[in-house]
N, C-alpha and C positions, 0 to 999 in steps of 0.2 A: 380375231380374238382381241378383246380389250386388254391393253397393257396395264398391269397393276404396278405402280411405283412403290419402291420400298420406303417405309417411313424412317428416315434417317434419325429422327429424334428418339427412336426406340433402340438405337444402337450406339454404344459408347466405344467408338473405334479407338484402338490403341491401348486398351486396358483390359484385354480379354484373356481368360484362361482357355486353353485348348484341350478338349477331352476327345480322344479318338477311339471310336469303336471299330475294331477289325471284325466286321460282321461276317466276312467270308474270306477264304483264301483261294476261292475259285474265280476263274475269269474265262470269258469266251476266247480271249486272245493269248498269244504267247509272244509278246513283243521282245525282240532280240536284245534291246538295251535295258529291259526291266530289271530293277534291283531286287525285286521280290523273287528270289531264287527258289523258294520253297512252296510255291502255290500248289494247291491240291483241292480236291472236291469234297474232302471229308470234314474239314474243320470249319463248321458253321456255328455261329454264336447262338446258343439257346436263349430263350426269353428270360429264364431265371437269372442267367449271368448278367444280361443287360440291366434287368431290374435291380439287382444287387449293386451294380456299379452306380446307377443313378441314385439309389438310396444313400450309398456311402458318400458320394460327392455332395449331394444336397444337404445332408444332415451334419456334415463336418465343415461348417462354415468357417471356423478358425483356420483350417488348412487350405480352404478354397475361398479366399477373401477378395478376389479380383472384382472389379466393377461390372464385368460382363463376361460372357462365355461363348465360345464357339464349340458346338457339338459337331464333331467331324466324323464322317462315315467313309470308310475305305474298305477295299478288298485286297486282292482281286478287284472284281467289279461290284461295287456296293449295291447297285440297283437289281442285282440278282436276288437280293434279300429285301425287296421292297415291302413285303408284308411285315416282316420283323421291324424294319425301319419305321414304318408308319405307326406301329404299335409303340415303339420306343419314343417317338416324338410326341405322340399323344400323352403318354405317361409323364414325360418331362414337363409338358405344359401344365398338366393337372397338378403335379407335385410342386412345381414352382409357385403356383397359385395357392395351393393348400398351405404351404409353409410361409406364405407372404415373403417370398425370397426376393432379394434385390435384383436377381437375374430375370425376373418375370417379364420385364420389358426391355431387357438388355441381353438378348441371346440371338444366336444365328445357327442354322443348320447348314453345314458346308459339305459339298460333294465335288469330287473329281471323277468324272465318268468317261468311259470310252464311247458313250453315246449310242451304242447299238440298239438298246431297247428303250431309248428316251421317249419314243412315241407311244409306247404301250399304255393301255388304259389305266392300269394301276399306278404307273409312274406319273402319268398326267394328273390323276386324281390327287395324288400326294402333293404334287407341285402347286396345283390350284389352291389346295387347302392351306399351304404353308408359305406361299410366295412372299409374303411381307417379311418373313424372317429366313429367307433362303438365298444361298449362293451356290450356283452350279457352274462348274467349268467342264466343257466338253473338249476332250483331247483330239485334235486333228492336226497332223504334222505338216500339212502343206499341200502340195500338188499330189495327185494320185501316185505318181512315181515315187516321190519321197516318202509319203505316208506308208505305202505298201512295201517299202524296203524293210521296215522294222515291225510295223503294226499288223501282224498276220494272225490268222486263226490258228488255234492249236489243232493238231491233228493233220489238217490238209495243207497248211501253209499258205492259204489263200489270203490275199490282201483284203483289208476291211474298209478301205476308203469309201466305196460306193454305198455301203450300208450305214456309214456315219454321216456322210455329206448330205444325205437326203433329210436328216433331222436337224441340220444347222438352221434353216429358216425358222422352224418352230422354236428352237432354243433362243435365237436372237429376237424373235417377236416377244418372248417372255422376259428375256434378260438382255436388252439391247446394248448395255454397256459392259457385258461380260467379256472376259478375255479367255483365250485358249493358251495352253502350255505346250510349247514346241520343244522337243528334245533333239539335240544335235549329236550324232555319232560320227565316227570316222567315215563310214561308207556313204553317208548322205550329204556330206559337205558340198558337193557340186550343185546341190539343188536348193541351197539356202535362199538366195535372192528371189528366184521365181516362186518359191513356196510362200515367203512372207507376202509378196505382192498378190499371190493367189488368195491368201486368207483375207487380205484387205478387200479384194473384189467380191468375196463371199459375204462381206459386211462385218467381219470381225475387226473391231477397231483397236483392241488392245492385245498385242502379241507378247506374251511372256515366254522368253526363249532362253535356253541355257544348254551348255555342253554337259555331257555325262561326267560325273565326278570320278568314275572308275578309271583305272589305268588302261585305257583302251585306245590310246592315240598312237598314230604311226608317224614316222619321219616325214616331214613335209606337210603334215596336216595343218600346222599353224599358218604356213604360207598360203595354202589354198583357202583356209578359213578367212584370212585377212582380205584376200582378193575378192571373195564372195561378199564380204561385208562392205567393202569399198564400192563394189558394183551396186549393192543394195542402197547404200547411202546416196549415190548419184540418182538412182531411180526415185527414192523417196523425196529428195529435194527438188529435182527437176519436174516432178509431177505433182508437187505441193501436197503430198500425202501427210507431211508433218503437221499440217494444219488441223487434221481431224483424227489421225491415226498415230499409234505409238508402237514402238518396238523396243523391248527392254535392253537390247544390245547397245542402244545409243542412249546414254545417260550423261547429262551435262557434267557432273562432278566426278565422273569415273576417272580412275588412273592418276590420282595424286598421292603423294606420300602421306602417311598417317603418323600422327603424334603418338608415340608409345605410351604416353601417360593420359592424355586427354581423349584419345580414340582407341581405347584398349578393350572394348567390349567384345563379347563372343558374337559370332555371326548368327547362330541359330538359337532356338529356344529349348533345345534338349535339356531335360531335367526340370524345366518349368512347365512342361506339358505332361499329360498323362495319356497313355495308350493302354487299352485292354483287349485281350484276345478271347477266343471262344472258350478257353478253359478258365477265364477269370483272372489271368495273370496280368500284372501291371508292369509297364515298361516306361522309361523316361521319354520315349519317342518310339514310333512304330519301327524306325530303323534299327532299334535294338532288340526287336523280336526275332526269334530264330529264323523265320521264313525270309527275313531281310538280310541275313548274314551268310557269307560264303565260308569264312574260316574261323570265326569266333563263336563262343557260346553266348546265348541270349543274356542280356543284362537285365535281370529281374529285380524290381524294386518293391514287390509285394503282391497281394492278391485280394480278391473281393472279400474273403473271409477274415483276413488279418489286417487289412489296410496297407498303407505305405510304410515301409521301413526307411525312415529318414536318413539313417546312416548310409544306406545304399545310394542315396541322392547326394550325399555330401560332396563327392568329387565334382559334380556338375556345378555346384554353387561357387566353386573357385575358378571355373573356366573363364579365361579371357584370351585375347589374341596372343599375348606375349608368352603365356605359360605353355602354349602348344605349338608355337611357331619357331622355326629356325631363325638365327640372327639375320640370315639373308632375307627372309620374308619380312622380318620386323623393319629392316632398313630399306626395303624395296621402294624404289621411287614411284612405282605405279600400284602401290598396295591397295588403294581405295577401290572397293568393288570386287576384289578378289575373294570369292566366296568359298565356303567349304560345307560339307555335311558331316556332322559330328559322328553319325553312325558309320559313314564310310571311313572317317579317321580311325575309329575303333577297329573296323574290320580289316583295314589295310596296315595297321600298326605292327611293328615287330613283336610286341608283347600285348597283353590284354590291358591296354591303357587307352584313355581318351585324351591323353596329353601329347599325342604325336600327330601333327597335322599332315595330311596327305597333300602332296603337291603335284598330283598327276595332271592338273589343268593349268599349270604355270605358264607354259608356252602359249596355250590357247588364250589365257587371260591377257597376256602381253600383246598378242595379235589383235585381240578385241580392242584394247586400249589404243593401239595405233590407228585402227579403223575408226574408232570413236572420235579421236582427235581430228581425223580427216573430215568426218561428218560435221562436227560443230564448226570447224574453221570454214568449210564450204557454206554451211547454212548462214553463219554470221556475215560472210562476204555478200551473199545473195540479199540478205535483209538490209544490209547497209547500202547496197547499190539501189535496191528498190526504194529505200527511204530517200536517197539522193535524187532519184528520178521523180518521185512524188513531189518533193520540195521544188524541183525545177519546173514541173508542170504547173504547180500552184503559182509560182512566180510569174509564169507566162500569162496565166489567167488573171492574176491580180498583181500587175506590175506596180512597183513602188513609185509613188509620185514624188519626183525630186524637184519639181518646179517651185519657184519662189512666189 
């Protein structure tokens, strides 16, 4: 298959509005760590709701004035609704053109899929038709053992690794620079190192990996996590994987103090995004929809008939790091890179507030920082030694002439 490269000139990265269609709450899998606690087979988005949402967004240019847009499709598993998605995307393109909209050459269709039906004819037809404006991430957690611990079929509990890995070559042929998202939970910590290396060997160059935000960690998990990351750091450096591959656990500027004035931005974009479900209800992010929440009521900001109630969004516009963090977090010496999910903050809070930051991953973040420091110290030492050796070899081949 001929690889079609994305035209980067048609994409204004970093200035995009995110519009999320919850096209279905159904999924073939019942992943143990999934934050979507209310998945079901009944709530599927009707075409009428999708069309009304698109019309609302495109015709309200004053409220959606970003330079670019990401049309995000999520489930459950979004490709279960490929016919609807194909119709939505065609309509978006036609309407952007018809309205002479600035987004016409500045849009992207974004998907995170479990990859099970990636190879199917309808999915492939959609991909080939839209590939210049398409981003697709296939979720594979690592080795078969690690993947099948959590990513199991609903009903029979069978692991899904074999059904997904067979579609990885086709995906990488179409999107060679694509990355996968790996989730770490307490049970699969022992498999982190071998899983990342396994994904590299499959040809996946960019590994986006994170710990679950929920309070699901056990005593000693942080120590085991750090040991796995140090072993992984050794393997990446000693085998020169760092030259072509990346792993988001190792980030050069991670783990520094943050200035509470100059670096006081919120971590995520909740409130600046828009999510819509099958009933046409609007949310500040899909994590505020009811099927994403364990203990709180959905945070509704409007609907397709009445539009967005900006008063319901007002709390999100005042969000920053300091207003939702404890003093300990604000003064933390390794605060840089310590992330959070606004929806999880809301769900885990003592009251119905978005101003109480969940700290369930605190120990895991600190363990990551220690391993990250180890990684960069070892890599710099290796590069310095290699540079010294290279200079020495050059001096032997080209000795300095000191004769008069």
